[in-house]
C-alpha positions in Angstrom: -0.2 22.1 -5.4 -4.2 22.5 -5.6 -3.6 23.6 -9.0 -2.1 20.8 -10.5 -3.9 18.2 -8.6 -7.0 19.9 -9.8 -5.9 20.3 -13.4 -4.5 16.5 -13.4 -8.2 15.2 -12.5 -10.8 17.8 -13.7 -10.0 17.1 -17.5 -10.9 13.6 -16.9 -14.6 14.8 -16.6 -14.6 16.3 -20.0 -13.6 13.1 -21.8 -16.9 12.0 -23.2 -17.4 15.5 -23.9 -14.1 15.4 -26.0 -15.4 12.1 -27.6 -18.9 13.7 -28.5 -17.2 17.4 -30.1 -14.3 15.2 -32.4 -16.5 12.4 -33.1 -13.7 11.4 -36.0 -11.6 10.5 -32.8 -11.7 7.1 -31.4 -11.8 7.2 -27.4 -8.5 5.5 -27.5 -6.7 8.7 -29.3 -9.2 11.2 -26.7 -7.7 9.2 -24.1 -4.4 10.3 -24.7 -5.7 13.7 -23.2 -5.6 11.9 -20.2 -2.6 9.4 -20.6 0.1 12.2 -22.0 -0.4 14.1 -19.2 0.5 11.5 -16.5 3.3 10.3 -18.8 5.0 13.4 -19.1 4.2 14.2 -15.6 6.3 11.2 -14.7 9.2 11.3 -17.3 9.9 14.8 -16.2 9.8 15.6 -12.5 13.2 14.2 -11.6 15.0 16.4 -14.4 12.6 19.2 -12.7 13.9 18.7 -9.4 17.4 18.5 -10.3 17.4 21.7 -12.1 15.8 23.3 -9.3 18.6 22.4 -7.1 21.2 23.6 -10.0 19.4 26.9 -11.0 17.4 28.2 -8.3 14.0 26.7 -7.1 12.0 29.9 -7.4 13.3 30.6 -11.0 12.4 27.0 -11.9 8.9 27.2 -10.0 8.0 30.6 -11.7 9.3 28.9 -14.9 7.1 25.9 -14.2 4.1 28.0 -13.5 4.5 29.8 -17.0 5.0 26.7 -18.9 2.0 25.5 -17.1 -0.4 28.4 -18.3 1.0 28.3 -21.9 0.5 24.7 -21.9 -3.5 25.2 -20.3 -3.8 28.2 -22.7 -3.1 26.1 -25.8 -5.1 23.3 -24.7 -8.2 25.4 -24.3 -7.8 26.7 -27.7 -6.7 23.9 -30.1 -8.8 23.0 -32.6 -8.0 19.3 -32.9 -7.7 16.6 -30.7 -3.8 16.1 -31.6 -2.7 19.5 -30.8 -5.1 19.3 -27.4 -3.0 16.4 -26.6 0.7 18.3 -27.4 -0.5 20.8 -25.1 -1.4 18.7 -22.5 2.4 17.8 -22.7 3.5 21.5 -22.6 1.3 21.5 -19.2 2.8 18.5 -17.3 5.9 19.6 -18.2 5.0 22.9 -16.5 3.5 20.5 -13.2 6.9 18.4 -13.4 8.6 21.8 -12.7 6.2 23.4 -9.9 5.9 20.2 -7.9 9.9 19.6 -6.9 10.6 23.2 -7.0 7.6 24.5 -4.7 8.3 22.1 -1.5 12.1 22.3 -2.0 11.8 26.4 -2.2 9.8 26.5 1.3 11.7 24.2 3.1 14.5 25.9 4.0 12.5 28.8 5.2 11.2 26.7 8.2 13.3 25.0 10.9 13.5 21.4 10.6 11.0 21.1 13.8 8.0 22.4 11.6 9.0 20.4 8.5 6.1 17.7 9.2 3.6 20.8 9.3 4.6 22.5 6.2 4.8 19.2 4.1 1.5 17.9 5.3 -0.6 21.2 4.7 1.5 21.5 1.1 0.2 17.7 0.4 -3.2 18.2 1.6 -3.6 20.8 -1.1 -2.9 18.1 -3.7 -5.7 16.0 -1.8 -8.3 18.9 -2.1 -7.4 19.7 -5.5 -8.1 16.3 -6.8 -11.0 15.6 -4.4 -12.8 19.3 -5.7 -12.2 18.6 -9.0 -14.5 16.1 -10.3 -17.7 18.3 -8.7 -15.8 21.9 -9.7 -15.7 20.7 -13.1 -19.1 19.0 -13.5 -20.4 22.7 -12.4 -18.2 24.5 -14.8 -19.8 22.1 -17.7 -22.8 22.6 -16.9 -22.7 26.4 -17.7 -19.8 26.6 -20.0 -18.1 24.6 -22.5 -14.9 22.1 -21.9 -12.4 24.5 -22.9 -13.2 26.8 -20.0 -12.0 23.6 -18.0 -9.3 23.5 -19.6 -8.1 27.2 -20.1 -9.2 28.2 -16.1 -6.1 27.3 -15.0 -4.0 30.3 -17.0 -5.1 33.0 -14.7 -4.5 31.4 -11.4 -1.0 29.8 -12.8 -0.2 34.1 -13.9 -0.9 35.0 -10.3 0.8 32.6 -8.7 4.0 33.2 -10.9 3.5 37.2 -10.2 3.4 36.7 -6.5 6.5 34.3 -6.4 7.8 37.2 -8.5 7.1 39.5 -5.8 7.7 37.3 -2.8 9.8 34.3 -3.0 13.1 34.6 -2.1 15.8 34.7 -4.7 17.8 31.2 -4.3 19.9 31.5 -7.9 23.1 29.7 -8.4 25.6 32.6 -8.9 27.9 30.5 -10.1 27.5 28.5 -13.3 27.0 24.7 -12.2 29.4 22.0 -13.5 27.6 20.1 -17.1 24.7 17.7 -16.2 25.2 14.2 -16.7 23.3 14.3 -20.5 23.8 10.6 -21.3 22.3 9.8 -18.2 19.8 12.3 -18.4 18.5 11.5 -21.6 18.7 7.7 -20.6 16.8 8.4 -17.4 14.3 10.4 -19.2 13.8 7.7 -21.5 13.8 5.2 -19.2 10.7 6.7 -16.9 9.1 7.6 -20.4 8.9 4.3 -21.1 8.1 2.6 -17.8 5.0 5.0 -17.9 3.8 3.8 -21.2 4.1 0.4 -20.3 2.2 0.9 -17.0 -0.4 3.6 -18.6 -1.0 2.1 -21.6 -0.4 -1.4 -21.0 -3.9 -2.4 -20.3 -5.4 -0.1 -23.2 -3.1 -1.6 -25.9 -2.7 -5.4 -24.3 0.6 -6.4 -22.4 1.8 -8.4 -25.5 1.5 -5.2 -28.0 4.5 -4.7 -30.0 4.6 -1.0 -28.8 4.3 -2.0 -25.1 7.0 -4.8 -25.7 9.3 -2.6 -27.4 8.9 0.2 -24.6 9.8 -2.4 -22.1 13.1 -3.3 -23.7 13.7 0.3 -23.7 13.1 0.6 -19.9 15.4 -1.9 -19.7 18.4 -0.9 -22.0 17.7 2.6 -21.3 17.8 2.1 -17.1 21.3 -0.2 -17.2 23.0 2.8 -19.2 21.4 5.7 -17.1 22.3 3.5 -13.6 26.4 3.2 -14.9 26.5 6.7 -16.3 24.9 7.9 -13.1 27.1 6.3 -10.9 30.3 7.7 -13.0 29.5 11.3 -13.8 30.0 14.0 -10.9 26.8 15.6 -11.6 24.4 13.0 -12.2 20.6 13.2 -12.9 20.1 11.0 -9.6 22.6 11.0 -6.9 22.5 7.4 -6.2 24.0 8.7 -2.6 20.2 9.4 -2.0 19.6 5.6 -1.9 22.2 5.0 0.7 20.2 7.2 3.3 18.3 4.6 4.9 15.4 7.2 5.9 14.5 7.8 2.3 14.8 4.7 1.0 12.8 3.2 3.7 10.1 6.0 3.7 9.9 6.3 -0.2 9.4 2.1 -0.5 6.8 2.2 2.1 5.1 5.3 0.6 5.2 3.7 -3.0 3.5 0.5 -1.3 0.9 2.7 -0.4 0.3 4.7 -3.4 -0.3 1.8 -5.3 -3.0 0.1 -3.3 -4.9 3.6 -2.5 -4.9 4.7 -6.2 -6.2 1.2 -7.1 -8.5 1.0 -4.3 -9.9 5.0 -5.4 -10.0 3.2 -9.2 -12.6 0.8 -7.9 -14.8 2.6 -5.8 -16.9 4.2 -8.4 -16.9 1.1 -10.4 -18.5 -0.8 -7.7 -20.7 2.0 -6.3 -22.2 1.8 -9.9 -22.0 -1.6 -10.8 -22.8 -3.5 -7.8 -25.1 -1.1 -6.0 -26.3 0.8 -8.7 -25.1 4.7 -7.2 -25.6 7.6 -9.8 -22.7 9.7 -10.6 -23.9 12.4 -8.3 -24.2 9.6 -5.7 -20.6 8.3 -6.1 -19.2 11.8 -5.9 -20.9 11.8 -2.4 -20.2 8.5 -1.5 -16.6 9.1 -1.8 -16.2 12.4 -0.5 -15.5 11.6 3.5 -12.2 10.2 2.7 -11.0 12.9 1.1 -12.1 15.5 3.7 -10.3 13.4 6.4 -7.0 14.0 5.0 -7.5 17.8 4.4 -8.8 18.4 8.1 -6.6 15.8 9.6 -3.2 16.1 7.9 -2.3 19.6 9.3 -2.9 18.1 12.7 -0.6 15.3 11.5 2.1 17.2 10.6 1.9 19.1 14.5 2.2 15.6 15.8 4.9 14.4 13.7 7.0 17.4 14.6 6.4 17.0 18.2 6.1 13.4 18.9 8.6 12.2 15.7 8.3 10.2 12.7 8.0 6.4 12.9 5.4 5.5 15.2 3.2 7.8 13.7 3.9 6.6 10.2 3.6 3.1 11.0 0.1 3.8 12.6 -1.0 5.6 9.9 0.4 2.9 7.3 -1.5 0.5 9.8 -4.9 2.6 9.5 -5.1 2.6 6.1 -4.2 -1.0 5.5 -7.0 -1.9 7.9 -9.5 0.4 6.2 -8.8 -1.5 2.9 -9.2 -5.1 4.7 -12.5 -3.5 6.3 -13.8 -3.1 2.6 -12.7 -5.9 1.1 -14.1 -8.2 3.9 -17.8 -6.1 4.3 -18.4 -4.8 0.7 -21.1 -6.8 -1.3 -24.4 -6.7 -3.2 -26.1 -6.3 0.4 -23.8 -4.2 2.5 -24.8 -0.9 3.7 -22.8 2.7 2.9 -22.8 3.6 6.7 -21.5 0.3 8.3 -19.6 -1.3 5.0 -18.2 1.7 3.1 -18.0 4.7 5.0 -15.8 3.4 8.1 -13.4 1.9 5.2 -13.1 4.9 3.4 -12.8 7.0 6.9 -10.1 4.4 8.0 -7.8 5.0 4.7 -8.4 8.8 4.5 -7.3 9.0 8.5 -4.4 6.6 7.7 -2.8 8.6 4.8 -3.5 11.7 6.6 -0.3 10.6 8.5 1.4 9.1 5.5 1.4 11.7 2.9 2.8 14.4 4.0 4.6 13.3 7.1 5.8 10.4 4.8 7.3 13.0 2.2 8.7 15.2 5.0 10.7 12.3 6.7 11.7 11.6 3.7 13.4 14.8 3.2 14.3 14.8 6.8 18.1 14.0 6.5 18.6 15.1 3.0 21.2 17.8 2.6 19.5 21.2 1.6 21.2 21.3 -1.6 19.8 18.4 -2.8 16.2 18.9 -2.0 14.8 19.4 -5.4 16.4 16.3 -6.6 15.2 13.9 -3.4 11.3 15.6 -3.4 11.4 14.7 -7.1 12.7 11.4 -7.0 10.1 10.6 -3.8 7.3 12.1 -6.0 8.0 10.0 -9.1 8.3 7.1 -7.4 4.7 7.4 -5.7 3.4 9.0 -9.3 4.6 5.6 -10.7 3.1 3.4 -8.5 -0.1 4.7 -8.6 -0.4 4.2 -12.1 0.8 0.7 -11.6 -1.7 -0.1 -8.8 -4.4 1.2 -11.5 -2.8 -1.1 -14.3 -2.7 -4.0 -11.2 -6.7 -3.5 -10.7 -7.5 -3.4 -14.3 -5.8 -6.2 -15.0 -7.7 -8.5 -12.3 -10.8 -6.9 -13.4 -10.4 -8.1 -17.1 -13.2 -8.5 -19.2 -15.5 -9.8 -16.7 -19.2 -8.4 -17.4 -20.7 -5.4 -16.0 -23.2 -6.7 -13.5 -21.0 -10.0 -12.4 -17.7 -8.5 -11.2 -18.3 -9.2 -7.5 -15.8 -11.3 -7.2 -13.2 -9.5 -9.0 -13.7 -6.5 -7.1 -13.0 -8.9 -3.9 -9.9 -10.3 -5.3 -8.8 -6.6 -6.2 -9.1 -5.3 -2.9 -7.3 -8.4 -1.0 -4.6 -7.8 -3.1 -4.3 -4.2 -2.4 -4.6 -5.1 1.3 -1.4 -7.7 0.5 0.4 -4.8 -1.0 -0.7 -2.5 1.6 0.6 -4.2 4.3 4.1 -4.3 3.3 4.3 -0.5 4.1 3.2 -0.8 8.2 6.0 -3.7 8.0 8.9 -1.9 6.0 8.6 0.9 8.4 8.4 -1.2 11.5 11.5 -3.0 10.1 13.7 -0.5 8.5 13.0 3.1 9.7 14.8 4.6 12.6 13.7 8.2 12.7 11.7 8.0 15.6 12.9 11.2 17.3 11.5 14.7 16.3 14.3 17.0 15.1 15.2 20.1 17.6 
């Protein structure tokens, strides 16, 4: 989890260097080093989770690490920008297999009353990887080339695969599983890929661009076919019975709303700090550090608390605290604001709230899911979160629009208050519809 989050974030730092090295390519093409990774991960995660349940989580996890290492190695040695993008697609397919298989392989090894702690530790590693990535990547670029940043995941993934072969229990399915819904798998994958393309590239290409309009049509048509096929096939890509599980449905919606808002807030941080307060890149990195650190240190405690006291009240409390932190920033941040009294309390509150919403919410979503469906359910949950995170960035980009640098304070404030409105949906949904209050014993 740490490796996947680190690689997904660290390579962003190398984009300016790639722009200098491949000076014949425009920034629009080079940005696909980032966009292709994000789109592919969202596209194939649902399939990765379904394969883990059908074939064996250990097998898919090891395969995912191997595909990840292959993609990382190819991206590090690729001679052209197009080959780097292709290698990043391979790497993202590996991540889409690793993430759902990893958690679904681990959870059955622990009793239900420890799942909150397990998932909180698992998710906090993702936060740690994403938080450490900019600083570590910048340091690596100071002493080496961008190729080292891209290739650093190869030995780590290889070591992970070796350890998995040695120590993970074999859960391979003995009997050949029934045929997967091929039509639903194809159309579901097309729908997710098209939706991710619209979300990620809509703000870059323009919402009325022919490619975006065509992708939007593909989303509608492919989704309709996917839903129809999933409702009639005995082995669908996504079992819609999951959506009848009120706990899974409610927590996924609440988490998706938070993902939209927190990703947008994280996107606004460096823009505001640079544009309004004139911070350097190093100062921005330091200013943004407390929030992720709070999550890393508090998440394991939050996991133990939900295991002991139950999910409902703590999830509602976490979503509320995160919402209040964002509201504080929307209210207090301005040209004359002071970091210690305007920015720090907000980012601290968001981090504290998210510590109770990342791992515990994921555990709560999977709480009443059959063990045989854990991979698919975890993939569906994280696909929703990942797609909504990209959507949050798209929303804030549209709000900022073409406002001139140095004159965007009004747009920043609108962006933050918009995120407060979306984020407030999360505690409301949990309060009204989530009933999973008692800890599992």
